[in-house]
DOKEKE-605161 format. One line per 2 residues: their letters; for each residue x, y, z of C-alpha. Coordinates in steps of 0.02 Angstrom, whole numbers, plus 32768, in hexadecimal, padded with zeros to 4 digits. Each point is the difference from the previous one (the first is absolute). Example, Ala and Ser with C-alpha at 12.3 -4.5 7.8 and 13.67 -1.06 7.14 Angstrom:
2
AS> 8267/7F1F/8186 | 8045/80AC/7FDF .
//
This chain:
158
MH> 7B74/7C09/8147 | 8078/801D/809E .
HV> 8028/80A4/804D | 80BD/803F/7FE5 .
EP> 8043/8079/806B | 805A/8086/7F92 .
CR> 80AB/8026/8014 | 802B/80A3/8049 .
DF> 80A9/800D/7FB5 | 7FC2/809F/7FB5 .
DF> 7F9A/8053/8069 | 8089/8081/802D .
QR> 7FD9/804D/7F4A | 7F4C/800D/7FF6 .
GR> 7FB8/80AD/7FE2 | 805E/80AE/7FB0 .
WH> 80B5/8014/7FF9 | 8070/8088/7FCC .
VR> 8097/7FB6/7F91 | 80A0/8042/8001 .
HR> 805B/7FAC/7F62 | 80BA/7FE7/7FDB .
RL> 803E/7FAC/7F60 | 8098/7FCD/7FAF .
TA> 8012/8051/7F4F | 802F/7F4F/7FB9 .
RL> 800E/7F5B/803C | 808F/7F91/7FFC .
AG> 8061/8077/7FAD | 8075/8038/808B .
CT> 7F98/809E/801D | 7FF3/8064/8095 .
TW> 7F92/808E/7FD0 | 7F61/8007/8058 .
EE> 7F4C/804D/7FD0 | 7F95/8037/8085 .
FT> 7F4D/8027/7FF0 | 7F52/8001/8061 .
GT> 7F6F/7F92/7FF4 | 7F5E/7FC9/8054 .
SE> 7FCC/7F41/802D | 7F59/7FB8/804A .
QR> 7FEE/7F4D/802D | 7F5F/7F98/8024 .
PL> 7FDC/7F56/8028 | 7FBF/7F80/7F87 .
LG> 7FD5/7F39/8003 | 7FB8/8017/80AD .
GN> 80AB/8053/8043 | 8077/7F6D/7FA7 .
GN> 8032/806F/7F6E | 8000/80C8/7FE6 .
IE> 801D/8085/7F96 | 8066/80A4/7FFB .
DN> 7FC2/8070/7F82 | 80AD/8087/7FD9 .
LL> 8016/80AC/7FC4 | 80A6/8016/7FC6 .
HL> 8037/80B9/7FD7 | 80A0/7FCF/7F94 .
PG> 806F/8096/7FC1 | 7FBC/7FC2/7F46 .
GT> 7F5D/7FF7/803B | 7F7D/7FBB/8063 .
YR> 7FB3/7F52/7FF1 | 7F9E/7F7A/806E .
AV> 8026/7F5D/8033 | 7FB7/7F73/8071 .
AL> 8047/7F88/8069 | 7F92/7F65/800C .
RS> 8029/7F85/8089 | 7FAE/7F5C/8035 .
YD> 8033/7F7C/8093 | 8000/7F47/7FEF .
PA> 7FF5/7FC0/80A5 | 802F/7F3E/7FB6 .
SA> 80A6/8042/7FE4 | 7FF8/809B/8083 .
SW> 804E/8073/7F6A | 7FB7/809E/7FB7 .
AI> 800E/801C/7F37 | 8011/80C3/7FD7 .
WW> 7FD5/801B/7F4A | 802A/80BF/7FBC .
LD> 7F9A/8053/7F78 | 803F/809D/7FB5 .
GR> 7F7D/8073/7FB8 | 8076/8034/7F6D .
AP> 7FE8/7F44/7FCA | 7F4F/7FD3/803F .
HR> 7FE9/7F4D/7F9E | 80AB/7FC6/8062 .
LD> 8023/7FBB/80B0 | 80B7/7FE6/8030 .
VP> 8041/7F55/8035 | 7FBA/7FF5/80BA .
VI> 8081/8000/8088 | 7FDE/7F74/8091 .
GA> 8029/8005/80B9 | 7FD9/801C/80AC .
FE> 8018/8064/80A4 | 8092/7FBF/8071 .
DG> 802E/8067/80A5 | 7FA2/80A1/7FBB .
IG> 8046/7FF6/7F5D | 7FB5/7FDE/7F5F .
RF> 8064/7F9B/7F7B | 7FCA/7FEC/7F4A .
HA> 8058/7FAC/7F67 | 7FE0/7FD7/7F53 .
DD> 8059/7FE8/7F67 | 7FFB/8076/7F68 .
VL> 805B/8049/7F6C | 8047/80AA/7FFE .
DG> 803E/8029/7F4A | 7FF2/7F5D/7FC6 .
RP> 8079/7FBA/8084 | 7FBB/7FA7/8091 .
VR> 8004/8040/80B1 | 7FB4/7FDF/80AF .
LR> 7F82/8087/8052 | 7FF1/801E/80AA .
FL> 7F6E/8064/806C | 8035/802E/80AD .
WL> 7F8A/804D/8078 | 8056/803D/809D .
GT> 7FB1/8055/8094 | 7F65/7FC8/7FFC .
DG> 7FE4/8005/80BA | 801A/80C0/7FFF .
AA> 7FB2/80AD/7FB7 | 8086/7FFA/7F6E .
PR> 7FED/7F65/7F98 | 807D/7FF6/7F77 .
WE> 7FFA/7F85/7F5D | 80A2/7FE0/7FB5 .
QA> 8016/7FBE/7F4B | 80B0/7FA3/7FCB .
LS> 803F/7FA7/7F68 | 8089/7F6D/7FF9 .
PD> 8044/7FDE/7F61 | 8063/7F56/804F .
GG> 7F74/7FA2/8056 | 7FEE/8058/809C .
AT> 80CD/8029/8026 | 7FF5/80AB/7FFC .
WE> 7F77/807C/8008 | 7FE3/80B0/7FB7 .
TN> 7F7E/8056/8053 | 7FB3/8069/7F79 .
WT> 7F50/803C/804B | 7FCC/803B/80A8 .
MD> 7F5B/8036/803C | 7FEC/8060/80C0 .
FT> 7F4E/8017/803A | 7FA8/806D/8065 .
RA> 7F53/8012/8034 | 7F9C/8074/7F8B .
//
């Protein structure tokens, strides 16, 4: 067995965080109404540093729930896969977004489905070199020509 150096891309997020969420109330529907709520997040490494788990508590206006982001790094392709597991649907992992960090920005994409129609899904990690990293989720109905950001998470240390 050979030793693989761990990828450090997500080291910035290790530990406990307070999270401020902003989420569009409807996606790809011309909606401009945002709801804001709080949450917490705790991230720890797995797979000798080439993976991590982010345990989230989200205080939605309609009720609190838990969710997990599971991430793993593939040194052969120099890319990450990120799966989302929503505690309200505990037997279903969402389609993984695949991507990498370049110039301090993490970009991750997947093909997904929204209300029966194909969409492109994008996660962005921004500000990972500072004290307040930000995650953004966006959808594209046209193969990536245009994007609608529908969820942001702003992190501050707990």
